[in-house]
C-alpha positions as CSV (number, residue, x, y, z in Angstrom):
1,M,15.9,11.7,-11.0
2,R,14.6,14.0,-13.7
3,L,11.1,14.6,-14.9
4,F,9.9,13.0,-18.1
5,P,6.3,12.0,-18.9
6,L,6.1,8.2,-18.6
7,A,3.8,7.7,-21.5
8,A,5.9,9.9,-23.8
9,L,8.9,7.7,-23.0
10,L,7.2,4.4,-23.8
11,L,5.2,5.6,-26.8
12,G,8.3,7.1,-28.1
13,V,9.9,3.7,-28.0
14,A,6.9,2.3,-29.8
15,G,7.1,5.0,-32.5
16,A,3.8,6.6,-31.5
17,C,5.0,9.8,-29.9
18,D,7.4,12.6,-30.9
19,S,8.7,15.0,-28.2
20,S,9.3,17.6,-30.9
21,H,5.5,18.2,-30.8
22,A,5.6,19.2,-27.1
23,P,5.4,23.0,-26.3
24,A,8.8,24.7,-26.3
25,S,8.3,25.8,-22.7
26,A,7.8,22.2,-21.6
27,L,10.9,21.0,-23.3
28,A,12.9,23.8,-21.7
29,A,11.6,22.9,-18.3
30,E,12.7,19.3,-18.8
31,R,16.2,20.4,-19.8
32,R,16.5,22.7,-16.8
33,A,15.4,20.0,-14.3
34,V,18.5,19.0,-12.3
35,L,17.4,17.0,-9.3
36,G,19.6,16.1,-6.4
37,G,19.5,12.3,-6.0
38,V,22.1,9.7,-5.3
39,P,22.3,6.0,-6.2
40,E,20.6,3.8,-3.6
41,P,22.1,0.3,-3.5
42,G,20.0,-0.3,-0.3
43,A,16.2,-0.2,-0.1
44,A,16.2,-3.7,-1.7
45,A,12.4,-3.9,-1.4
46,V,12.0,-1.1,-4.0
47,G,11.9,-2.6,-7.5
48,A,11.6,-1.4,-11.0
49,I,8.5,-2.3,-13.0
50,V,9.6,-3.4,-16.4
51,P,7.7,-5.0,-19.3
52,I,8.8,-8.4,-20.6
53,S,8.9,-8.8,-24.4
54,P,7.4,-12.1,-25.6
55,E,9.9,-12.0,-28.5
56,C,13.0,-14.1,-28.5
57,G,16.0,-12.0,-29.4
58,V,14.8,-8.9,-27.5
59,L,17.2,-8.3,-24.7
60,V,15.6,-8.0,-21.2
61,E,18.3,-5.5,-20.2
62,E,17.0,-3.0,-22.8
63,A,13.4,-3.0,-21.7
64,P,12.3,0.5,-20.5
65,V,11.4,1.1,-16.8
66,T,7.7,2.0,-16.7
67,C,7.2,2.6,-13.0
68,T,8.6,1.8,-9.5
69,G,7.0,-0.3,-6.7
70,T,7.7,-1.4,-3.2
71,L,7.5,-5.0,-2.0
72,V,5.1,-5.0,1.0
73,A,4.6,-8.8,1.2
74,P,6.5,-11.7,-0.3
75,R,4.3,-11.6,-3.4
76,V,2.7,-8.1,-3.3
77,V,4.2,-4.9,-4.8
78,L,2.6,-1.6,-3.9
79,T,2.6,1.0,-6.7
80,A,0.4,3.7,-8.3
81,A,-3.0,2.7,-9.8
82,H,-2.0,4.5,-13.1
83,C,0.9,2.0,-13.4
84,V,-1.5,-0.9,-13.6
85,E,-4.8,0.5,-14.8
86,N,-4.7,-1.6,-18.0
87,A,-6.1,-4.9,-16.8
88,D,-3.9,-6.8,-19.3
89,A,-0.7,-5.1,-18.4
90,P,0.3,-7.4,-15.5
91,R,0.6,-10.3,-17.9
92,V,3.6,-8.5,-19.6
93,L,5.2,-7.0,-16.6
94,S,8.0,-8.0,-14.2
95,V,9.5,-6.4,-11.1
96,V,13.2,-6.1,-10.9
97,F,14.8,-6.2,-7.5
98,A,18.3,-5.0,-8.2
99,P,20.1,-1.7,-7.8
100,E,20.6,-1.5,-11.6
101,V,18.0,-3.0,-14.0
102,A,20.5,-3.8,-16.7
103,R,22.7,-5.8,-14.3
104,A,19.9,-7.8,-12.7
105,L,20.3,-11.5,-12.3
106,P,17.5,-13.8,-13.6
107,A,16.5,-14.5,-10.0
108,E,16.1,-10.8,-9.4
109,R,13.4,-10.5,-12.2
110,V,10.0,-11.7,-11.1
111,R,7.0,-11.9,-13.3
112,T,3.7,-10.4,-12.2
113,V,0.4,-12.3,-12.7
114,E,-2.3,-9.9,-11.5
115,G,-2.9,-6.3,-10.7
116,R,-5.4,-4.7,-8.4
117,L,-6.7,-1.1,-8.5
118,H,-8.1,0.9,-5.6
119,P,-11.9,0.7,-6.1
120,G,-12.1,4.5,-6.0
121,W,-9.3,5.2,-8.5
122,R,-9.7,7.9,-11.0
123,A,-7.3,10.5,-12.4
124,G,-5.5,12.1,-9.5
125,V,-7.6,10.4,-6.9
126,N,-6.9,7.2,-4.9
127,D,-3.9,6.6,-7.1
128,L,-3.0,3.3,-5.5
129,G,-2.6,-0.2,-6.8
130,V,-0.8,-3.5,-6.4
131,L,0.9,-6.1,-8.5
132,I,0.9,-9.7,-7.5
133,L,4.0,-11.7,-8.2
134,A,4.2,-15.2,-9.7
135,E,6.5,-16.3,-6.9
136,D,8.1,-14.9,-3.7
137,A,10.4,-12.0,-4.3
138,P,14.1,-12.6,-3.6
139,V,14.2,-9.8,-1.0
140,A,12.5,-9.0,2.3
141,P,9.4,-6.8,2.1
142,V,8.8,-3.4,3.8
143,P,6.2,-3.9,6.5
144,L,3.1,-1.8,6.4
145,H,2.6,-0.3,9.9
146,A,-0.6,1.3,11.2
147,F,1.0,4.7,11.0
148,T,-0.9,7.9,10.7
149,L,0.8,11.0,9.3
150,P,1.9,13.4,12.1
151,A,0.0,16.7,12.5
152,D,3.2,18.7,12.0
153,L,4.1,17.0,8.7
154,V,4.4,20.2,6.7
155,G,8.0,21.3,6.6
156,R,9.4,17.9,7.4
157,T,11.8,16.2,5.0
158,A,10.9,12.9,3.3
159,R,12.9,10.5,1.2
160,V,11.8,9.3,-2.2
161,V,13.2,6.3,-4.0
162,G,12.8,5.2,-7.6
163,F,14.2,4.1,-10.9
164,G,13.3,7.1,-13.0
165,L,15.4,9.3,-15.2
166,D,18.4,10.8,-13.5
167,D,20.2,14.1,-13.9
168,L,22.0,12.9,-17.0
169,G,19.0,11.4,-18.7
170,G,19.8,7.8,-17.7
171,R,17.3,5.5,-16.1
172,G,17.1,2.1,-14.6
173,T,19.2,2.8,-11.5
174,R,17.7,2.9,-8.0
175,R,18.1,6.4,-6.7
176,A,17.0,8.2,-3.6
177,G,16.6,11.9,-2.8
178,T,15.4,14.2,0.0
179,T,12.3,16.3,-0.4
180,R,10.3,18.7,1.8
181,V,6.5,18.3,2.6
182,T,4.6,21.4,1.6
183,S,0.9,20.5,2.2
184,V,-1.3,17.7,3.3
185,G,-4.8,16.7,2.0
186,A,-7.3,14.1,2.9
187,G,-5.8,11.5,0.5
188,T,-2.6,13.1,-0.7
189,F,0.4,15.2,0.4
190,S,2.7,17.4,-1.7
191,I,6.4,17.8,-1.7
192,E,9.1,20.1,-3.2
193,R,12.6,19.3,-4.0
194,A,15.1,19.7,-1.3
195,P,17.2,19.0,-3.3
196,G,15.7,15.7,-4.6
197,M,12.4,15.0,-6.3
198,S,10.6,12.0,-7.7
199,C,10.1,12.1,-11.5
200,G,9.1,10.0,-14.6
201,G,9.7,6.3,-14.0
202,D,9.5,6.9,-10.3
203,S,5.7,6.8,-10.4
204,G,4.4,4.3,-7.9
205,G,7.6,4.5,-5.9
206,P,7.7,5.0,-2.1
207,V,8.0,8.1,0.0
208,F,9.5,7.4,3.4
209,L,9.2,9.6,6.5
210,E,11.4,9.1,9.6
211,V,9.8,9.5,13.0
212,D,11.7,8.9,16.2
213,G,14.4,7.2,14.3
214,V,12.1,4.8,12.5
215,E,11.4,5.1,8.7
216,H,7.8,4.6,7.6
217,L,6.4,4.1,4.2
218,V,3.8,6.9,4.1
219,G,3.2,7.8,0.4
220,I,3.2,6.5,-3.2
221,T,4.5,8.8,-6.0
222,S,1.6,9.9,-8.1
223,F,2.2,12.9,-10.3
224,G,4.1,16.2,-10.6
225,D,4.8,19.3,-12.7
226,L,6.9,19.2,-15.9
227,A,9.7,21.3,-14.3
228,C,9.9,18.7,-11.6
229,T,9.8,21.2,-8.8
230,M,6.9,19.6,-6.9
231,G,5.1,16.3,-6.6
232,T,1.9,14.9,-5.3
233,N,1.8,11.6,-3.4
234,T,-1.0,9.2,-2.4
235,R,-1.2,8.7,1.3
236,V,-0.8,5.1,2.4
237,D,-2.4,5.4,5.9
238,V,-5.9,6.3,4.6
239,H,-6.0,3.2,2.3
240,A,-5.0,0.7,5.0
241,A,-8.3,-1.3,4.6
242,F,-7.8,-1.8,0.8
243,L,-4.2,-2.9,1.3
244,Q,-4.9,-5.3,4.1
245,E,-7.6,-7.0,2.2
246,V,-5.2,-7.7,-0.7
247,L,-2.4,-8.8,1.6
248,Q,-4.7,-11.3,3.4
249,E,-6.2,-12.6,0.1
250,V,-2.8,-13.3,-1.4
251,E,-1.4,-14.8,1.8
252,A,-4.3,-17.2,2.0
253,A,-4.3,-18.3,-1.6
254,P,-1.5,-17.1,-3.9
255,P,-2.8,-17.0,-7.5
256,P,-1.8,-20.4,-9.1
257,R,-0.5,-20.6,-12.7
258,P,-0.2,-23.9,-14.6
259,P,3.2,-24.5,-16.3
260,L,3.5,-23.5,-19.9
261,D,3.5,-26.5,-22.3
262,A,4.4,-25.5,-25.8
263,S,3.1,-28.9,-27.1
264,V,-0.5,-28.1,-26.2
265,D,-2.6,-26.5,-29.0
266,A,-3.5,-23.2,-27.5
267,C,-6.1,-22.5,-30.2
268,T,-8.2,-25.4,-29.0
269,T,-7.7,-24.8,-25.3
270,R,-10.5,-22.6,-24.0
271,C,-10.3,-20.2,-21.1
272,E,-12.6,-17.8,-19.2
273,D,-10.0,-15.6,-17.4
274,H,-6.3,-14.9,-17.4
275,A,-6.0,-17.1,-14.4
276,D,-6.9,-20.1,-16.5
277,C,-3.7,-19.6,-18.6
278,P,-0.1,-20.6,-18.0
279,L,2.4,-18.0,-16.7
280,G,3.3,-15.6,-19.6
281,M,0.0,-16.2,-21.4
282,A,-3.3,-14.3,-21.3
283,C,-6.9,-15.2,-22.1
284,V,-7.9,-13.4,-25.3
285,S,-11.1,-13.1,-27.3
286,R,-11.5,-14.6,-30.7
287,P,-14.1,-14.1,-33.5
288,G,-17.4,-15.6,-32.4
289,G,-16.9,-14.8,-28.7
290,E,-14.7,-17.8,-27.8
291,K,-11.6,-17.3,-25.8
292,S,-8.2,-19.1,-25.8
293,C,-4.8,-18.6,-24.2
294,A,-2.3,-16.7,-26.1
295,V,1.2,-15.4,-25.5
296,A,0.7,-12.3,-23.4
297,G,0.6,-9.2,-25.6
298,L,-0.2,-11.1,-28.8
299,E,-3.4,-12.3,-30.6
300,A,-4.8,-15.8,-30.4
301,G,-2.5,-18.4,-31.8
302,R,-0.5,-21.7,-31.2
303,F,3.1,-22.6,-30.9
304,G,4.8,-23.8,-34.0
305,G,8.3,-25.1,-34.8
306,V,11.5,-24.1,-33.0
307,C,13.1,-20.8,-34.1
308,T,16.1,-18.7,-33.2
309,G,14.9,-15.1,-33.2
310,P,12.5,-12.6,-34.8
311,D,13.5,-13.3,-38.4
312,G,10.7,-13.1,-40.9
313,Q,6.9,-12.5,-40.8
314,V,6.0,-14.8,-38.0
315,P,6.8,-13.9,-34.4
316,C,9.4,-16.0,-32.7
317,V,8.4,-16.1,-29.0
318,K,9.7,-17.5,-25.7
319,A,8.2,-20.9,-24.8
320,G,9.8,-22.1,-21.6
321,E,13.4,-22.9,-22.3
322,T,13.0,-22.7,-26.1
323,C,11.9,-20.2,-28.8
324,R,9.0,-21.1,-31.1
325,L,7.0,-19.6,-33.9
326,W,3.7,-18.1,-32.9
327,L,1.1,-19.0,-35.5
328,S,-2.3,-17.6,-36.1
329,C,-5.3,-19.8,-35.2
330,V,-7.2,-18.8,-38.4
331,E,-4.6,-19.9,-40.9
332,E,-2.9,-23.2,-41.7
333,A,0.4,-23.6,-39.9
334,P,3.1,-22.5,-42.3
335,T,6.3,-24.3,-42.9
336,G,9.8,-23.1,-43.6
337,G,11.0,-22.0,-40.2
338,C,11.4,-18.4,-39.1
339,G,11.0,-17.1,-42.7
340,A,7.5,-18.4,-43.0
341,T,4.6,-16.0,-43.5
342,G,1.4,-15.6,-41.6
343,S,-1.1,-13.0,-40.3
344,G,-0.9,-10.7,-37.3
345,G,1.6,-8.1,-38.6
346,G,4.7,-10.2,-38.2
347,A,7.5,-9.9,-35.6
348,A,7.7,-6.1,-35.8
349,G,4.0,-5.8,-35.4
350,A,4.0,-8.1,-32.4
351,L,6.8,-6.1,-30.7
352,A,5.0,-2.8,-31.3
353,A,1.8,-4.2,-29.9
354,W,3.7,-5.4,-26.7
355,L,5.2,-1.9,-26.3
356,V,1.9,-0.2,-26.7
357,L,0.2,-2.6,-24.2
358,A,3.0,-1.8,-21.6
359,A,2.6,1.9,-22.3
360,V,-1.1,2.3,-21.8
361,P,-1.0,2.5,-18.0
362,G,1.3,5.6,-18.2
363,R,-1.0,7.6,-20.5
364,R,-3.0,8.9,-17.5
365,R,0.2,10.1,-15.8
366,T,1.1,12.4,-18.8
367,L,-2.3,14.1,-18.6
368,Q,-1.9,14.6,-14.8
369,A,1.6,16.0,-15.1
370,R,0.3,18.6,-17.6
371,G,-2.4,19.7,-15.2
372,H,-5.3,18.0,-17.0
373,P,-7.9,15.9,-15.1
């Protein structure tokens, strides 16, 4: 686990950020950060939050880890608010429940359909949110107990778990480390490395505290300094009402999603909200104020002919078990397979848009890590 600003990582992948522009002192701090953590094949309920590209031919194993989360109910993943603050992000995210993201089986990758933010969330305050899964996770959840932080918490050790960058610059492996609590506030508590520390990509991950031989989920990783010597975590106990409300709502009525049917003309199918669209699609605005369902992360369009990969100007997207062209609603459907032309910036533009969409939630974390409000 090694500190690296989350938004810098993702925007760098999208070509919108260059780490050479960062202050020399910050880069030096990142290079010096060697954090004591070990692989954690257990803690199965702790998953990696990973974007899903809509493009065929983009390997799921190569998608960057954006945050970490903890399964607290069969379909509810607890994470940081800044990981899901973009309301559209859940439509392009998945949670991977495997020790190594690159080796995850298809059944260990579960799409998300909705995100919920703490109603009082703002930068550095009430940094708590949840992701709702499209189906039950393949692992058992960590129960949320009615547990209040002990009065003598300062000085105790706590365990952090996450999929962030490790000591060698790798990421995507579940790791755990031991930290020490240094202070406690009304809504947060701070930790220092001892010798472990949560870092970039670990945002939203759990902080566990052992009391009388029982480990409790007491905090959510929020932000820290660039040298990765300290971290601030959101307390779980003071937000029990918000969490219980979400858990009860999802248990009573899990969000339904109609199956995707590539034969339906998405341009003529109206929607009012994301929930009206099939899994993997989002309700997007069109000129004139109308809305229709589109492949999540892309502009309004319809499925075209079968294609084999992102070859040419028209995106080749996943449509159930097949790959199909994604055609603009405002132009006549082109012919000629994957080499056909159309509007919307082509395959490269679609992929870049998807990466930027996935990166937006992490932007707030970079500012927090640098000490800005």
